[in-house]
C-alpha positions as CSV (number, residue, x, y, z in Angstrom):
1,V,-29.2,67.4,171.2
2,Q,-28.8,67.5,174.9
3,L,-29.4,64.5,177.1
4,Q,-30.2,64.6,180.8
5,A,-29.9,61.4,182.8
6,S,-31.5,61.0,186.2
7,G,-32.7,58.4,188.7
8,G,-29.5,57.1,190.1
9,G,-29.0,56.6,193.7
10,L,-27.9,54.2,196.5
11,V,-29.8,50.9,196.7
12,Q,-29.2,47.6,198.5
13,A,-28.4,44.4,196.5
14,G,-31.5,42.9,195.1
15,G,-33.2,46.3,194.9
16,S,-34.4,48.2,191.8
17,L,-33.9,51.6,190.3
18,R,-35.3,53.3,187.1
19,L,-33.1,55.6,185.2
20,S,-34.5,58.2,182.9
21,C,-32.9,60.1,180.0
22,T,-34.7,63.1,178.6
23,A,-33.6,64.6,175.3
24,S,-33.9,68.1,174.0
25,A,-34.5,67.0,170.4
26,R,-37.4,67.6,168.0
27,N,-36.4,64.4,166.3
28,F,-36.2,62.2,169.3
29,S,-38.3,59.5,167.6
30,R,-35.5,59.2,165.0
31,L,-32.8,58.5,167.6
32,T,-31.5,55.2,168.8
33,M,-31.0,55.4,172.5
34,G,-28.5,53.6,174.5
35,W,-27.2,53.2,178.1
36,F,-23.6,52.7,179.0
37,R,-21.8,52.5,182.4
38,Q,-18.4,53.1,183.7
39,A,-17.1,51.8,187.0
40,P,-14.0,53.4,188.7
41,G,-10.8,52.1,187.0
42,K,-12.7,50.4,184.2
43,E,-13.6,51.2,180.7
44,R,-17.0,52.3,179.6
45,E,-19.2,49.4,178.8
46,F,-22.4,48.8,176.9
47,V,-25.6,48.1,178.9
48,A,-28.6,48.3,176.6
49,T,-29.9,49.9,173.4
50,I,-33.4,50.5,172.0
51,S,-34.1,51.4,168.4
52,W,-36.0,54.5,167.3
53,S,-39.3,52.6,167.1
54,G,-38.8,50.6,170.3
55,R,-39.2,47.3,168.5
56,T,-35.5,46.3,168.7
57,T,-33.5,46.1,171.9
58,Y,-30.1,44.8,172.7
59,Y,-28.6,44.0,176.2
60,A,-25.2,43.2,177.6
61,D,-25.1,39.6,178.8
62,S,-24.4,40.8,182.3
63,V,-27.8,42.6,182.6
64,K,-30.0,40.5,180.4
65,G,-33.1,39.4,182.3
66,R,-32.6,42.0,185.0
67,F,-32.6,45.3,183.1
68,T,-35.3,46.6,180.7
69,I,-34.8,49.5,178.3
70,S,-37.9,51.4,177.0
71,R,-38.8,54.7,175.5
72,H,-41.7,57.2,175.3
73,N,-41.2,59.1,172.1
74,T,-44.0,61.5,172.9
75,E,-42.1,62.4,176.1
76,N,-38.7,62.5,174.5
77,T,-37.5,60.1,177.2
78,A,-35.8,56.7,177.4
79,F,-35.7,54.6,180.5
80,L,-33.6,51.8,182.0
81,Q,-35.5,49.7,184.6
82,M,-32.9,47.9,186.7
83,S,-34.0,45.1,189.0
84,S,-32.1,42.5,191.0
85,L,-29.3,44.9,191.3
86,R,-25.8,43.6,192.3
87,P,-22.8,45.4,193.8
88,E,-21.0,44.9,190.4
89,D,-23.7,47.1,188.8
90,T,-22.2,50.0,190.7
91,A,-21.1,52.6,188.1
92,L,-21.7,55.9,186.5
93,Y,-24.5,55.4,184.0
94,Y,-24.6,57.4,180.8
95,C,-27.3,57.7,178.3
96,A,-26.4,58.2,174.7
97,A,-28.2,58.9,171.4
98,Q,-27.4,57.7,167.9
99,R,-28.7,59.5,164.8
100,L,-30.7,57.2,162.6
101,R,-28.5,54.8,160.7
102,E,-29.4,52.8,157.6
103,Y,-29.4,49.7,159.9
104,L,-28.9,48.8,163.5
105,N,-27.3,45.6,164.7
106,R,-25.7,44.4,168.0
107,V,-22.2,45.5,167.0
108,I,-23.3,49.0,166.2
109,A,-25.6,49.2,169.3
110,G,-22.8,48.2,171.6
111,D,-20.0,50.5,170.2
112,P,-19.8,53.8,172.1
113,N,-18.0,55.3,169.1
114,E,-21.3,54.9,167.1
115,Y,-23.1,57.3,169.4
116,D,-23.4,61.0,168.5
117,Y,-24.6,62.5,171.8
118,W,-23.9,61.8,175.4
119,G,-25.5,62.8,178.7
120,Q,-23.6,63.7,181.8
121,G,-24.1,60.4,183.7
122,T,-26.0,59.4,186.9
123,Q,-24.4,57.5,189.7
124,V,-25.8,54.1,190.7
125,T,-24.4,52.5,193.9
126,V,-25.4,49.1,195.0
127,S,-24.5,48.0,198.5
128,S,-24.0,44.4,199.5
């Protein structure tokens, strides 16, 4: 499975961006999709996850209410709609995919070690 993230860019604080992650996978509808980010000098951190069906989502507290994760299984694409962006959202954003597990909970969703495939990252820079 190959993941291609896109949609990053430079935006002013308070602005919006939509990231896309397209997967080259015939079984995309059986993958849990997640977004993580990594700022310079910091560890990679969880942002959001969506289950294979789209019915379950998890968010980091820092983005809850501002970011929305979604997916179009027929298009093999997951999205991260980011609004009310802040300078502290500046980071390299990665999409990741997790093969279908027996169950999904917040701990599994937020652990980068639980993901099987990673994209190359797309840069988001928020100016103040």
